[in-house]
N, C-alpha and C positions, 0 to 999 in steps of 0.2 A: 610585620610583627617581629619584635626583637627575638633574635636567637633562631629564627626559622630560615630555611634555605630560600633564596630568592626564587620568584616564579620563573620557570623555564620558558624560553621562546619556543615556537613551533619547530625551529631548526634543531634546538638542543634536545627537545623531546624525541625528534625523529632519530637522533643518535642513540638513544637508549629504548628504541621502539620495540613493542611486542604487538604486531598486527594480528588481529583476530578476524577470520572470515565468518561469514554467516554459518557455513557448514560446521566450522570448528566450534563456534559459539553454541550452536544447537546441540552438538555432541557433548560439549562440556556441561550444558544445562541438564541433558539426560543423565549424564554421569552423576551430577549433583543429586538428581531425583533418586537414583539407585541408593545413594547413601541416606537420603531422607526417608525413603520408604521403610528403613529399619527403625526409624525414630518415631514416626507418626503413630496414629492418624492425627491430622490437623483439622480443626474447625474452619479455618479461613487462612488465606495468604494475604499479607500486608506487603505491598510493594513500596520500596523507597523510590520515589520518582525523582528523576525521570529514568535513570539507568536501570532501575529494578523492574520496570514495566515488562520488557521483553522476557527476561528470565522468569519472572513471576508467572507470566501467562504459560510458558512452556512447562514449569514445575507444576502449576495447578492442574493443567491438563493431564500430565502424566500421573499425578497422585489422585486424580478424580475429585479435586476440591473445587466446588463451584463458587464459593464466596471469595471475591478478591476485592481488597480495599487498598487504598493508597495513603501514604503520608508524604507530604512535600516539604523538604527542608532546603533552604537556600541561603547563600551568603549575599549580603547586599553590597559588597564591593566588586563591581562588575568583573574585573580581571584578577583580583586578589582575594585570597581567603580572608573574609571578614567575620563578623559575628554571625552565628547561625540564627535563622529565624524559621519558625514554623509557618509555612504558607497555607498548608491544608493539613489539619489534624486527622487522626484516625476516627472513623465514624463511631458514634455511640453504640450502634448495633454490633460492630466488630468488638468494641471494648467489652460489651456484655458477654459476647461469645467466650472471651478470654477471662471472664470473671473480674475484669478490671486490672488484672496483672499480666495478662497475655498467655496464661496457661492454655495450651492447645492451639496457640496461633503460631504461624510461621512467617517470620520477616525475611524478605528476599531483596537482595540488591546485586548489582553486577560486580561490584568491587568494594572492598573495605581498604581505604588508603591510610590516612592518618588516624582514623577512628573517631573523628569529631562528630560526624553525622551519626555513626553507629552508636556512639556513646549516648547521644541525645535520644535516639529512638529506643535504645535499650533501657534508658531511664523511664520512658513511657511505658514500656511493656517488659518489666524485668524478668518475668517467668516465660516469655516467648522463646521459641527456638530461632536463632539467627543464622541464616545461610547466605553465603555469597559464592559466586562462581570463582572469583579471583580474590586473593588476599595479599596485602603487603605487610611487612613485619610489624610496623607501628600499630596497625589496626587489628592484626590477627588475633590477639587475645580476646577481643570482643565477640568473635564469631565462633559459633558452635560447629558449623559444618561448612567446608569450602572444597574446591577441587584443585586449584593451582595456585601456588605461592610464587610471586615474583619479587625481585628486590625492590627496595623503597625508591630507588632512582629510575626504575623502569616506567615508561609511559605506555599504557595500553591504548591501542587504536582500535576502538570497537567498530563493528561493521557499519553502524548507523552514522559514524563520524568520518567515514572514508569513502572514496571512490577508488580510482587508480592512485590517487594521492590524497593527502588531507585537504578537505574542503570545509572552511568555516561555515557556520549556520547562515542561512539567507539573511536573517536579521542583522548580521554583521557585515553585510555588503557583498556577500559572495554572489556570483552570477550563476 
């Protein structure tokens, strides 16, 4: 896309790395829950998949919310950010709980980066509370609650993406 920074290689990402262990991620999710506890109660949690699944499960458990739904947004240019498409929308039952606008619903994701995905989900549920564990400056204005802000050029290595070093998903030929 014109005017956007080129996609970083794995080596370039590692140079501006912010590795997050499972323990740290769990602590950060619990810290997020402390903040959200002041804002709720919430009728349901909507996880933005896939990154929002783990924090949504932790947050929902800590808040005592039993209803968890997902929305799946993806780009269709394998390695490059392309047009966003909704692969799985929010269920009708969850939409009803939020009165069609998201009131009383909690959207959870691991990270807001450029804000493209967040903006699309925010448009679906304009009155929902949007929380992420981590935020970058471009996407930060879309989020109501977050724990840690990192610079726009930082690459966060989540625990599900790493072992002792970065390992691509099996579908990409990893052994």
